[in-house]
N, C-alpha and C positions, 0 to 999 in steps of 0.2 A: 888316518890310514885311507887308502883309496877305495872306491867302490868298483867292483867287478860285475860286469855285465857277461851273463851266460846265455848262449843262443843254442838250441838243438838245430843243427844244420843238416844233418843226415841220419836217417834211421834205417838200418838194414834188417832183413828178415829172411833167414836162411832155412826155409821149410825143409830142405834136404837133411839138414843136420839135426833139426827138430825130430824128424821122423826116425833117424838112426839113433839118437842118443838121448833124447829128452823124455822125461815121463810126462804124460799128460797134465797141464795145469788149467786151471780155470781163469785166472787172473794174470795177465801179462803187462808188460810195460804201457803206462798212460802217456809217456812223452810224445809230442807230435813236433814235426818239422817246423822250425819258426817259433816255437815257444821260447819265451824269454824269462829269466829270473834276474835279480839284481842282488848280489852279496854285499852286506854292509859290514864293514870290520872283519873281513874274512870269515864270515859265519855262514852257515848253510841257510840258504833261502827257504821260506815256507814253500811247500809243495815240490821240494826236490827230491828225487827219488835217493834213497839211502845209499843204494849200490853205487849210482853215478857220481854222489858226492864223495863216497870213499875212493873213487878213481881220480878226481879232480881236486880234492881237498888242499893238498901241498901246493899245487900251481895257483889256486885262488889265494892262499895265504900269501905266497910270494909276491903276486900281483898287487895285492891289497897292501903290502908294506912298501910298495914302490919298487919292487925289484922284478925284473923280466930278464929279456935276453937269455932264455934258456938254451943251453947247448951251443953257446957262442954263434948265435944267427940262425938258429933254426927257423924262426918264424920271419916273414917279411916285415912284420909290425913286431918290434922287440917287446912291446907291452901286451902281447897276446900270447895265446896257447891253443892248440887244437888237441882235444884229449876225448878218447872214446870211454865210455862205460866197459864194465868188464863182463857184460852179458853175451856170451860167444854165439847165441842163437838169434839175438836180435839187438845187435849193438847199436848205440846212439852215439854220433859224434857231436861234440860240443865245442863252440868257439868262446874262449874266455877272452875278455877285453878289459884292461884296466880303462876307467871311464872318469875318474877324478875324485874329489872329496865327497 
């Protein structure tokens, strides 16, 4: 199986939506732009947010198995995917890249 590099490349923070719809919370996302993880054998890397992992798990598994080219040419690099976590208030976009054995 291939290793997959996961890089947080953008983090948004929608304060207007938080004010309108979110209950106050003490702990929010710890991910920062530029943070990287390596998935080995398609497994969740240590320190990866559970919610983010749920959003990308299938894509990581496909890349780890050597498959890519999602949606017939969606990405310029067919061995990659750009996936966002499902937090509508502070979503993070992650670049997933197949990097080898």
